[in-house]
BASE-922918 format. One record per atom (N, C-alpha, C, O, CB): x, y, z. Coordinates in steps of 0.05 Angstrom, whole numbers, plus 5000, padded with zeros to 4 digits. Glycine has a CB too. Layout:
# BASE-922918
XYZ;...
# end
This chain:
# BASE-922918
460348374867;461048504891;460848814887;461648914866;463948434900;459748944906;459549234905;461249354927;461349244949;456649334907;462549564921;464349704940;463349994942;462950124922;467349684932;463150084967;462350364972;464850524978;466450454996;460350384995;465250734962;467550914966;466751154983;464451244982;468651004939;468651244999;468051495014;468651724995;469651694973;469751515040;467951965004;468152204988;471052254978;471452324955;467152445003;472952214996;475752254989;476652064967;478052144949;477552225014;475851814969;476551614949;475251684922;476551664901;475651334957;472751774922;471351854898;472752094885;473052104860;468451924903;473552284901;474952524891;477652444879;478452554859;475252734913;479052264892;481652174882;481352044854;482852104836;482951984901;479351874852;478851734826;478051944805;479051924783;476651514829;476352124812;475552334793;477952494784;478152564760;473352514806;479652564802;482052714795;483852554777;485052674758;483652794820;484252304782;485852134764;484752124736;486252134716;486051854776;482052104734;480752104708;481052374694;481652384670;477852034711;480652594709;480852864698;483652924688;483953064668;479953064719;485652824702;488452864694;489252694670;491452724659;490252814717;487452514663;488052334640;489852104647;490851964629;489352494618;490252054673;491951824681;490651564676;491951354672;492651854710;488051554676;486451314671;483951394655;483151624656;485651174698;482851204641;480451264625;477951154637;475751224628;480851154597;478150994658;475750874671;476350834700;478550764708;474950614657;474350874717;474750834746;475850564753;477450534772;472150884761;475050354739;476050084744;479050074742;480349924757;474749884725;480150224724;483150224720;484550334745;486650234752;483850384695;483350544757;484450664781;484450454803;486450414817;482950914789;482150324807;481850124828;483749894824;485049794842;478950024830;483949804799;485849574793;488649654799;490149494810;485549494763;489549894792;492249984798;492749994828;494849914838;492750264786;490750084843;490950094872;491249814884;492949774902;488550234885;489749624874;489949344884;492649224877;493849074893;487749174873;493649284853;496349184845;498449294864;500349144872;496949254816;498349544871;500249664889;500049544917;502049494930;499849964891;497549504926;497149374952;498249094953;499549014972;494149374960;497848944932;498848674930;501948674931;503248514944;497848534905;503148864915;506048884915;507148954942;509148844951;506949094894;505749144955;506649234982;506548995001;508348955017;504849454992;504448845001;504148625019;505948395014;506648245032;501248525019;506848364989;508648134983;511548214984;513248054992;508048024955;512248464977;515048544976;516048685002;518348655009;515548724953;514348835015;515148995038;516148815061;518248885073;512849165048;514848595068;515848435090;518648325085;520348315103;514048205095;519248255060;521848155053;523948385055;526048345066;521948035025;523248615045;525048845046;525548925075;527848975083;523849095031;523448915092;523748985120;525548795134;527348875150;521048995134;525248535129;526948335141;529848365133;531648365150;525948055133;530348405107;533048445097;534348695109;536648695117;533048465067;532748915111;533849165122;534449135152;536549225161;531749385118;532649005166;533148955195;535648785199;537248835218;530748825208;536048585182;538448425185;540948585180;543048545193;538348185165;540748775161;543048935154;543849125177;546149195180;542549095129;541849225192;542449405214;542249275241;542449405261;540449645213;541949005241;542048845265;539748905285;540248925309;544648885279;537348935275;535048975292;533548715295;533748535278;533149195281;532048675317;530548435320;528248425300;527348635290;529348415349;527248185293;525148155274;522648305282;522048335306;524447865269;521148415263;518648555268;516448355274;516048165259;517848735245;515048395297;512948215305;510348275292;508548095291;512648215335;509948515282;507448585270;505348675290;503048735282;506348355254;506048685315;504148755336;504249045344;502949125362;504648585361;505849205329;506049485335;508149545356;508449775364;503349585345;509649345364;511749385384;514049525371;514649485348;512649115397;515349695387;517749825377;520249685388;520149585411;517750125386;522349675372;524749555382;525949725404;525949975401;526849515358;527049605424;528149745447;530849875441;531550075453;528349565470;532249765422;534949865417;535050065394;537250105382;536749635411;532850185387;532850385365;533050655377;533050855362;530350355348;
# end
């Protein structure tokens, strides 16, 4: 699989390498995917728990805003 990066993404990866945070571009991409996976698996649970604590209706994911906020 080949992935095309935009200029901003390339600059970000280059900066991470230049700062010594990573030694290879693949490491930067792998770290980004790990964070995305964590966000997608943990954030919905955190959001549900937080909404329950403050008594808000469940998030539908459709971009709707709660009326009582």
